[in-house]
N, C-alpha and C positions, 0 to 999 in steps of 0.2 A: 267744724272743731276735732270731730272724732277721726275725719281723714288724716287730719293733720298730725293728730296723736299716732296714728296708724303709720305714717312715714317714717316718725322717729326709729319706729323696728325693723325697717326695711334697709335694703344695701344704701349707702349714699355713693352717688356720684361724684367725685371730687374730680373730675374734668369739666367741670361746669362751675360756673358764678366764679364769685370773686375769689383769689387763693387764701386772703388770711379768713374770711367767713367761711370758706369750707374746712381751714385748719382749726378754726375755734370750735366751730361745732363739732369736729371730730375729739378735738383734744380733751374740752371741757368733761363731758361725760367718760373719758379715758383716764384721765387725771383721778377723778372722784372715785372711778373704780380701782386704780392702783392703790390708792389711799385705802380703800376697803380692804383690798388684800394685804395690805401691809400690816392691818388690824390684826390678822391671824396670829403672824408671830408675836406682835406687839401686845395682845392679849392676854397669849401664853405668859410671856416675859413679867407682865404688871402683877397677874393674879399671883404666878408662884412666887414672884418676889415678895410680895406684901404678906399672902399667906402661908407661904411657907418657909421663905427665908431665902438671904443672899446666898448661901452654897446651893441649893434648889434652881435659882436664878442662873449662876455660875455651869450649873451641867447642861440648862438649857442651851446656853451660848457655846458650849463646847462642842456639842453636835452641830453647830450652823453650818461650818466647812465641810462637814461629812456630807450632812443632807443635801447641799449646793452641788453637790458632784452629780447626783442623779440628774441634775438639769442640763447635764452637757448633752444626753440622747434628746432630751425635751427640747432643748435650745436647737438642734441640729435639724430635727424636723419641722418643728412649729417655724423657724427661720425660713426654711427652704418653701414649705408650703405657704406660708404668707407673702413670701414674694411672687411665687408661681401666681395664688390666688388673685392679687392684687393687678397683676401686668394682665392675664387672660380674662379678668372682669373689664379692664379697661378696654381692652381689644375686643370684647362682646364675644368671646370665643368659647360657648357654654359647655360644649364636650369636654374641652381640654379644662376646666373648671372643674366638672364634676368629678373626671378622673385624676385629677389633682387630689382632690379632699379626698375620695375614697381611698388612695394610695398612701395618702399624709396617716390615715388612721388605724389602716392595717400596719405602717410601720412603727407608728406609736405603742400600739399595743405589744410587738415582738419586743421593742424597747425596754417596756414596762416592765416584762415578764423576767426579762434579763437582769435587770438590776436587780428585783425582788430576790430572783434565785441567789444571786452573788451578795447581796447587801445584807441581807436576813442573818444567814450563818457566821458570817464574818464581822459582824457588828461591835463584839469585844477587841478583837485584834484591831480594827480602825481606830477605835477609841485608846487602845494601846501604842500606835503609832504616833497620835499627836500628844503623847504624854499627859493624859487627863487625869488630874489630882486625884489622888484616891478617897478624898472626903466627897469626891463628886462621881465616881465613876458607876456604880451602880443606878444612880437615879437617871444617868448621863445615858446608859445603858438601854434601860428601859423607855426612855423618850425616843431615842434612836430608832430601836426597834419596831416600835407602833408606829412613828412615821414611816418607814420604808414598808411597812403592811400596807398602808395607804397608797402606796406608788401610782397604783394603775386609777385611782379616782383624781389626784393630782395630774398624771398624766393627759388624761380626757378634758379635764377643764382646761390645760394651759394650750393643746394643740387645736381644740374647738374654739374655745375665745379667739385664739390667732386668727383662725378661718376665718370668724367673724369679722374680726376689725380689717383683713385684707379686702372684705367685702364692703367694708365703711360702716359696719354696722357697731355702734358703741352704745348706744343705750341699753339694749338688752343684757348684756354683760354686766354693765354697772347695776341694774335692778338687782340681779342675781346675786353680786356680790356685796351689796347693802344687806341683802337679806342674810345670807348664809353668814356674811362677817358678824352681823349681830346677833344670828345664833351662834355664832362660836364664842362670843362672849359670855352670853347666858351659860352655855354649857360648860365654859372654862370656870364660872363661877361655883356652878352646880357642882360639877365632878370634883374640883379640887379644894374647894372650902366647904361645900355642903356634905359630899360623901368622902371626903379625905382622902383621894385618891392619890395626892401628889401628882409630882411631874407625869406621871402616866395619865392621870386624867386631863391634864393639858393637850397632849398628844392625841388620846381618843378623842376629843371635841373637835382636834383640827380636822382629823382624817375623815371624820362622818361628817364634817359641813363640806366639805373639800369634795367628798362624792356626791354629795347634793348638790353642788353646783356642775358638776359633770352631768349628773342626771339630767338636769335642766336645759345644759347647752345641748346635749345629743337631743332632748325633745324639741327644741329649736332649728337644730340642722335638719332633722327629718320634717318638720312642718313647711320646710323651705324647698321640698323637692322639685317641686314646678318653676321655681325661680332659677335654681342651681342645676337642676336635670340629673339629681341624684338617684341613681336606682343599684340593683345589684350588681351590673356589670361595671359599675365605678370602683367595686372594692378587688375587681380581678386586677393583680398586680401587672404593670408594664413598665418595661425599661425605660420607658421614655420619659414617665410621671416619676416612680418611685427613685430613678437614679439622677432624676432633676432636682427632686426634692433635696437630696443626700449631696448633690454636688453644690448646690446652694447653700444648704444648711450646715454642711461638715466645717467648713470653717468658722462658722459660730459656734457649732458645740467643740471644738478645738481648742476656740477662744474661753469658752466658759471653763473649760478641762484646765486649760493653763490658769486661769484666776482662781480656780475651785482648790487645786492644788497648791497655788502658790498662798491661799489663805491657809491650808491645810499647815503647812511650815512655819506659817504667821501666827497660827493658833498655836502651835506646839512653842515658838517662843514666848506666846505671851503665857500658855500653862505654866512655864518654869517661873513665871514672876509671881504664883501663887494665887489662891483662889478669889482674894479680895481684886487683884486687877483684872481676871477673869471676869468679874461681876462688873468693873466700870466697865469695861469695854463692851461688854452684851450689852450694857445699857445705852452706851455711846453709839454703838452699830445697831441698835433698834432706832434710835433718833435719826443717825445716819440714812437707815432706811425710807422713813419719810421726807428726808431733806432731798434724796432723789427723785423722789418720786416725778418732780417738773420736768426733769432732765431726761429720765426713762420714758416719760409720756411723750415729748415732743421728738425724741428719737423714734417711738412707734410711728407718731403721726406723721412725721415727715416722708417716712418709708414706705407707708400705705400711700400718701399724696404721691409723690414720686412713683412708687410703683404702676399705679393707675395711669398716671398722665404719659409713663414711659411708655406704657402698653398701648395708650391712644395717640401716641406720636408727637406728643407736643412737648420739647423741650423746652419752647420759650415759657411755657404754663410753670413748669418745672423750676424755672431760674424766677421766675417772679415770686413763688411760694417758699422757694428759699431764702429769698432774702427776708420776705416778713418772718420767718419761724428765725431765723438769726434774730433779728429784733425782739420778737417776743422773748426768747431765749435770754437776753442780757436782761431785759426787763423783771422778770421772775428772779433770775438769778440775784440780782441786784439787792432786791428786796427780801431773797430766801437769807443772805447773807447780813443782812442787818437784824433781821430777828433772832438768828442763829448767837449774833454775838452779844445778845441782851436778855435771851433768854433762857438759856442752856441750863442755867441752876433750876429754874421753875420745872424744866422739862423732865430732867434728870431726877428731880424729886419723887415724880411719878414712877420711878422704879424701885428708888431705894430710899430709906431716910436715913441712912449713914452720911455722916458728913464727910469723912474720907472719901467716901464715893463720889459724892455730887463735887465736890472739890476738885478733885483729878480729874473727872469727867468734864467738867466746864472747860477745864485747860486744855484736855483732846480736843473737844469742839470745836475751840476757837482758834486752835491751829488747822483745823479743815477748813473752818468757814470761806475764806475767798477761794478756797478749789472747788467749791462748787459751781463758779463760775467756768472754769475753765473744764469740767467734766460736763459741763451743760453744752458747751460748743462741740466739745467731742462728740456727743451723742447726736447732735445733728449731723455735722461733717460725717459721720459713721451711716447715719440714718438715711443720709441724700444716695452716698453709695449703695447701700446696702438695698434701698428701694429699684435703685437702677440694675440689682443684678448683681453687683459686684462686691461678694461679701469676705474676699481676702485680707484688705487692709485692717478690718478690725481685728484680724487673727493675730496680724504681724504687729500689731501696736500693741496687743496684749503681751504676746511674748517679750519683746522688746521691753516695755515700761515694768512688767511686772516680774517676769522670770529674770531678765538681764539686770532690772535697776531695784526695781521694788524689794524683794526678799533677801538679796544678798545686803542692800545697802541697811535695812530693820537689823540685820545681825550683827554689821558692822558699827552702828550708831549704839546697839545694845551692848556691845562689848566696851566701846569707848566711854560709857557712861556708868560702868559696873564702880558701885561704892560698897559701904558697910550698910546703908540703908536699903540700897538695890543692888543684893549681889548677884542678878541675873540682866540686871541693866535698867535704865530708867524707862519705864512703859512709852514715855513721851515719842521715843525713837520711832515705835512702831506706827505711831501717827505725822509725824515728820516725812517718813520714808512713804508713807500714801500719798501726801499732799504733794512731795517732788513729783510722783509717778503720773498723779492726776494732768500737771500742768504739762509734763512733757508728752502725755496722750493726746492734749489738744494742740500743741506745735506741731506734732507730727501728722496728726490727722490732717490739719490745715494744709500742710505740703502737701499730702498726698491728693486732696480735693483738690487743690489748686491745677495739679498735674492734668487731671481731666480724663485720665484712662476711662474711669469707671462709666462713660457716657457711651462707650463702646460694648456694655456689656446686655443689654436689654435682650428678655428670652424670646419676647415677640417682636419680631423683624418687620420693619415697617419702611416704605420706601419715602422717607422725609429727612431734611438736612438738619443736622443738630443745629441748636445753636451755640454759635460760638462764644469764646470767654465766659464760659460761665462763671457766676460769680455765689 
């Protein structure tokens, strides 16, 4: 029994056994972990909304697109390192594996320091650019500044947990997240309600527990030195690994930048509709964060699975695992849609007791509901391509659907629905445009996936014949 428990904390070799079993063993703890991570932001919103009020909740929501901008560099390094780690692990290339990990940690340290140096002094200017309402400006600035102070802790957690996922380790990050998410909730209540620190208390609770998550993950990585060959020489920057990480990860970073900047523009439109609309949208997007968890989880799981099997040179196994993941995604997404259609008013009631917020939020969630099937398929298609080393499709799809279509469409629909009741436009326009962009993302990613160019992008070159007619 003890040995079986120990195995849960060791790297999972996804190149062996039944594909569905490997995917489920990896996906389930990953999903629970993602759920726990989402609790960070949600606990802030619930405690702030209930203990301070709708204006405070609005201030937290206003900062979200700006805070997400820091994920650009995180995403670039984490994606690139995750792909290389998975493929080198599958290829049993220990030296390449250790140097990829070391170079990735150095890169994320540099990126974090740049974010902090730029973001903290310019926080007020960023909020001004997004038309942050005057009622919430000071609270939003306090929340944003404190979150930016905690950038390094968030960065280390994200990069190291990504490395652990690339190695097939899902249980340890899960335990860390469950522990720190629970601590975050306790600190939220203590700081916000007990010490009357307001939104600043919620921000401090978040960055303190994220820092603890980072420390625990660093300890885990250091304890695996024998398994992954990590030593001082691993942290010496080498072109093959540092540029390799950036080459693979930058498209993902650009994709995140595109989505974050688009969110800033859409947030500006939302802010122009008034703080009550911002409050509603904040609550809806917190629920959306949970609804997205299965999709993001399946995308990460299939990327690791494909990465390890591409590294091992087994494209037939990639094919079988991909089919299993499509089935799982459709099943889970269908159940999610039904849940959202019926339980959205109850979910919204956790964030606010305002009947207007609950009624409008319910309408918004029901517009998005069916879109979760489309975005689930999109995550799997791009996850397969990303795991194989092809990170460009997701970037171009994000640009097409988010910049070229979603953002202008939101403004057009808002302009067309202006009236006395909604002088800045009907807030439903924001969610209709989002639904359309999701559906188009699924369609375009399917076409790109079927084209099959991603099969030629492996980092680890093997002498094997790639499976034809990949589906």
